[in-house]
C-alpha positions as CSV (number, residue, x, y, z in Angstrom):
1,M,130.1,59.6,70.8
2,S,128.4,60.9,67.7
3,G,126.9,58.7,65.0
4,G,125.3,55.3,65.3
5,T,121.6,54.3,65.3
6,N,121.4,52.6,68.7
7,N,122.1,55.5,70.9
8,E,118.5,55.8,72.0
9,T,118.2,52.2,73.1
10,T,121.7,51.1,74.0
11,T,123.1,52.4,77.3
12,V,125.9,51.9,79.8
13,T,126.2,52.6,83.5
14,L,129.3,54.2,84.9
15,R,129.6,53.6,88.6
16,V,132.1,56.3,89.8
17,H,133.8,56.3,93.1
18,R,133.7,60.1,93.9
19,F,135.7,62.1,96.3
20,T,135.6,65.8,97.4
21,P,138.5,66.8,99.7
22,R,137.8,68.6,102.9
23,A,139.1,72.1,103.1
24,E,142.5,72.1,104.8
25,R,142.6,73.7,108.2
26,E,145.4,75.9,109.5
27,R,146.1,73.4,112.2
28,D,146.6,70.6,109.6
29,R,149.0,72.8,107.6
30,A,151.0,73.6,110.7
31,R,151.2,69.9,111.6
32,A,152.3,68.9,108.1
33,S,155.2,71.4,108.3
34,S,156.3,70.4,111.8
35,P,159.9,69.2,112.0
36,F,158.7,66.6,114.5
37,A,156.2,65.1,112.1
38,R,156.6,61.5,111.0
39,K,159.2,61.2,108.2
40,S,158.7,59.0,105.2
41,S,161.2,56.9,103.3
42,P,163.2,58.7,100.7
43,F,161.2,56.7,98.1
44,G,157.8,57.3,99.8
45,G,155.6,55.3,102.1
46,D,152.5,55.5,104.2
47,S,152.8,59.1,105.2
48,A,153.7,60.2,101.7
49,R,150.6,58.6,100.2
50,R,148.0,59.1,103.0
51,R,144.6,59.6,101.6
52,P,143.2,63.1,102.1
53,R,140.1,63.5,104.2
54,G,136.8,64.4,102.6
55,K,133.5,63.2,101.3
56,Q,133.4,59.8,99.6
57,W,130.4,58.3,97.8
58,V,129.5,56.2,94.8
59,Q,127.5,57.7,92.0
60,D,125.9,55.9,89.0
61,Y,125.5,57.6,85.6
62,T,123.5,55.8,82.9
63,I,124.0,57.2,79.4
64,A,123.6,56.3,75.8
65,A,126.6,54.5,74.4
66,R,128.0,52.2,71.8
67,P,130.2,49.2,72.3
68,E,133.1,50.9,70.4
69,D,133.0,54.0,72.5
70,T,135.8,54.5,75.0
71,V,135.3,55.0,78.7
72,L,136.8,58.5,78.2
73,D,134.1,59.2,75.6
74,C,131.4,58.3,78.2
75,L,133.0,60.5,80.9
76,L,133.1,63.4,78.5
77,T,129.4,62.9,77.7
78,I,128.6,63.0,81.4
79,K,130.8,66.0,82.0
80,R,129.2,68.0,79.1
81,T,125.6,67.0,79.4
82,V,124.8,65.4,82.8
83,D,127.2,66.5,85.7
84,P,129.8,69.2,85.1
85,T,131.2,68.6,88.6
86,L,132.6,65.2,87.8
87,A,136.4,65.5,87.8
88,F,138.9,63.4,85.8
89,R,142.1,64.0,83.9
90,Y,142.9,63.5,80.3
91,S,145.0,65.1,77.5
92,C,145.8,63.5,74.2
93,G,143.0,60.9,74.2
94,H,145.1,58.5,72.2
95,G,147.1,56.5,74.8
96,L,150.3,58.6,74.3
97,C,150.4,60.9,77.3
98,G,149.3,58.6,80.1
99,S,147.4,61.4,82.0
100,D,144.1,59.5,82.2
101,A,145.1,56.4,84.2
102,V,142.4,55.2,86.6
103,A,141.2,51.9,88.0
104,I,138.5,50.4,85.7
105,N,136.7,47.5,87.4
106,G,139.6,47.4,89.8
107,T,142.3,47.2,87.1
108,P,144.6,50.1,86.5
109,T,144.4,51.2,82.8
110,L,143.9,54.2,80.5
111,L,140.4,55.7,80.0
112,C,141.1,56.6,76.4
113,T,142.1,53.0,75.3
114,A,139.4,51.2,77.3
115,T,136.2,50.5,75.3
116,V,132.7,49.9,76.6
117,A,132.6,46.5,74.9
118,D,135.7,45.3,76.7
119,W,134.9,46.6,80.2
120,A,131.1,46.7,80.6
121,K,130.0,43.8,82.8
122,P,126.6,42.7,84.1
123,D,125.5,44.4,87.3
124,A,125.7,42.3,90.4
125,P,122.4,40.8,91.5
126,A,120.6,42.7,94.3
127,T,120.9,41.4,97.8
128,D,118.5,41.4,100.7
129,E,119.0,42.6,104.2
130,E,120.8,39.4,105.1
131,G,123.2,39.7,102.2
132,F,121.7,36.9,100.0
133,R,121.5,37.5,96.3
134,H,118.1,37.3,94.6
135,T,118.1,34.9,91.7
136,G,114.4,34.9,90.9
137,E,112.2,37.6,89.4
138,A,113.6,41.1,89.5
139,D,111.7,43.9,91.2
140,D,111.9,45.9,88.0
141,A,109.7,44.3,85.3
142,D,111.9,45.7,82.6
143,A,115.1,44.3,84.1
144,P,116.4,40.7,84.2
145,A,117.2,38.9,87.4
146,G,120.6,40.6,87.8
147,G,119.1,44.0,87.9
148,Q,120.4,44.7,84.3
149,P,117.8,46.7,82.3
150,D,117.1,45.6,78.7
151,G,119.4,47.4,76.2
152,C,122.1,48.2,78.7
153,L,125.6,47.1,77.8
154,G,126.5,46.7,81.5
155,V,128.2,48.5,84.3
156,I,131.7,50.0,84.4
157,E,133.1,50.8,87.8
158,L,135.6,53.6,88.0
159,A,137.9,54.7,90.8
160,A,141.1,56.8,91.1
161,L,144.4,55.1,90.4
162,P,145.4,52.9,93.4
163,G,148.6,53.7,95.3
164,F,148.3,57.5,95.1
165,P,146.5,60.2,97.1
166,V,143.1,61.1,95.6
167,Q,142.8,64.8,94.7
168,R,139.2,64.7,93.5
169,D,137.0,62.0,92.0
170,L,139.1,60.2,89.5
171,I,142.1,62.5,89.7
172,A,145.1,61.0,91.6
173,D,148.1,62.9,92.7
174,I,151.0,61.3,90.8
175,D,153.6,63.7,92.2
176,P,155.1,61.0,94.5
177,M,155.8,58.9,91.4
178,L,157.3,61.8,89.5
179,E,159.5,62.7,92.5
180,Q,160.8,59.1,92.7
181,I,161.7,59.2,89.0
182,K,163.5,62.5,89.4
183,K,165.6,61.1,92.3
184,L,167.1,58.6,89.9
185,K,168.3,61.4,87.4
186,P,166.3,60.3,84.3
187,Y,168.6,62.0,81.8
188,L,171.7,61.0,79.9
189,Q,174.9,61.4,81.9
190,A,178.1,61.4,79.7
191,D,181.6,62.3,80.7
192,G,181.2,65.9,79.3
193,V,184.3,65.7,77.1
194,L,183.6,66.3,73.4
195,A,185.5,64.1,71.1
196,T,187.2,65.9,68.2
197,T,188.5,64.9,64.8
198,D,192.1,65.1,63.7
199,D,191.5,68.6,62.4
200,G,190.1,69.8,65.8
201,K,186.4,69.8,64.9
202,V,183.7,68.3,67.1
203,D,183.2,64.6,66.2
204,V,179.5,64.5,65.5
205,F,179.6,60.7,65.2
206,E,180.9,60.2,68.7
207,Y,177.6,58.9,70.1
208,L,176.4,56.9,67.2
209,Q,175.0,53.6,68.2
210,R,174.6,50.2,66.5
211,P,171.1,48.9,66.1
212,E,171.6,46.3,68.8
213,Q,172.7,49.0,71.2
214,L,169.6,51.1,70.5
215,A,167.4,48.0,70.9
216,R,168.5,47.6,74.5
217,Y,166.7,50.6,75.7
218,E,164.4,51.7,72.8
219,L,161.2,50.2,74.2
220,L,162.0,51.5,77.7
221,S,162.1,55.0,76.3
222,N,158.4,54.6,75.3
223,C,157.3,54.7,79.0
224,I,154.8,57.5,79.4
225,A,154.9,57.6,83.3
226,C,151.1,56.9,83.4
227,G,151.4,55.1,86.8
228,V,149.5,52.0,85.7
229,C,152.4,49.8,86.7
230,E,152.5,51.4,90.1
231,G,148.8,51.1,90.6
232,S,149.1,47.4,89.7
233,C,152.0,46.7,92.0
234,P,150.8,45.2,95.3
235,V,153.9,46.5,97.1
236,F,153.7,50.1,95.9
237,A,149.9,50.4,95.9
238,G,149.8,48.7,99.3
239,G,151.5,51.7,100.8
240,E,154.9,50.1,101.4
241,A,158.1,52.1,101.1
242,F,159.1,51.2,97.6
243,I,160.6,53.3,94.8
244,G,158.1,51.7,92.4
245,P,158.3,50.1,89.0
246,A,158.0,53.4,87.0
247,A,161.2,54.8,88.6
248,L,163.0,51.5,88.0
249,I,162.1,51.5,84.4
250,A,163.4,55.1,84.1
251,A,166.7,54.0,85.6
252,S,166.9,50.9,83.4
253,R,166.4,53.0,80.3
254,F,169.7,54.8,81.0
255,I,171.6,51.9,82.6
256,N,171.1,50.1,79.3
257,D,172.1,53.1,77.2
258,S,175.7,52.6,75.9
259,R,176.2,56.4,75.8
260,D,175.6,56.8,79.5
261,T,178.6,56.7,81.8
262,A,176.8,56.6,85.2
263,A,175.5,53.0,85.2
264,A,177.4,52.1,88.4
265,E,176.0,55.1,90.2
266,R,172.5,54.3,89.0
267,L,172.8,50.8,90.2
268,D,174.0,52.1,93.6
269,A,171.0,54.3,93.8
270,I,168.5,51.5,93.4
271,D,170.4,48.9,95.5
272,T,168.7,49.8,98.7
273,A,166.0,48.3,101.0
274,D,163.4,50.6,99.6
275,G,164.7,50.2,96.1
276,I,165.2,47.0,94.1
277,A,165.2,44.9,97.3
278,A,161.6,45.8,98.0
279,C,160.3,44.3,94.7
280,Q,158.6,41.0,95.3
281,S,158.7,39.9,91.7
282,V,154.9,39.5,91.4
283,R,155.0,41.0,87.9
284,A,151.6,42.5,88.1
285,C,153.2,45.7,86.8
286,T,153.6,44.0,83.4
287,R,150.0,43.0,82.7
288,E,148.4,46.4,81.9
289,C,151.3,48.5,80.6
290,P,149.8,50.5,77.7
291,R,153.2,50.7,75.9
292,G,153.8,47.0,75.9
293,I,156.8,47.1,78.3
294,D,157.5,43.9,80.2
295,V,158.1,45.8,83.4
296,G,158.5,42.8,85.6
297,E,161.2,41.3,83.3
298,E,163.1,44.6,83.1
299,I,163.1,44.8,86.9
300,W,164.3,41.2,87.1
301,Q,167.1,42.1,84.8
302,L,168.0,45.0,87.1
303,I,168.0,42.7,90.1
304,A,170.4,40.4,88.2
305,Q,172.7,43.3,87.4
306,V,172.8,44.4,91.0
307,K,173.6,40.9,92.3
308,E,176.3,40.4,89.6
309,R,178.3,43.5,90.6
């Protein structure tokens, strides 16, 4: 957030939904390991994504910012100069790793690709004790009727990614999603027999593909497992037992690979009540995918393949 001439007069307010977990007690750990505890679906469910107990509050941070700054830039400024206790996750900072997925203004997306100009919005007008919004003069002489001070780009509301347990502040525990992906064996499964040439050497051209074969799964291989599609899915984020769109995309990537020999087994694995049948075809998973994958369409194609078997 260096450079620029308006840093002294142009600001943005980040409204962060914070969370600090309560220390786990011995009794809680014993209950979690009990063989009589409630069991979840193989693909997850309410008990698998139960929110940890702890302190929850909303905290506003107003900092100098430019319209072109990313929300990640703003959080790093807060972390370094205002509040070192604020917790969030990031890695590459360029939309390639998917580690910084959160909900911005209620929409799952990546911190590093979201700019202040795109996401800052006017603050909601203040309300009185009866819940009515004031539309007249603001209490602050330096602020307009909506409570927005002069020179402020707006308010950006941040919360952890929906559908996952919150570990701390903006950090969600995405292990349930990764476990679901692992259950569907996200790796190439061939027959294990190496083809050989007439002179007995390994045929290095055995797995060459035509461009049209590569095109069937190439875009799907760009999935970064950020969890944005899962946080957008009303079925998964609503806590229902559902394998989730990220795992289905991982399965589709290999089902559509001409080199893979386990397509039938992969379709069997998702053809369950908690698998492909749980998808309601809302297609909210498609809207914010940072890699441009039409997740809803890919899942629909999987549904068609399952039905055609």
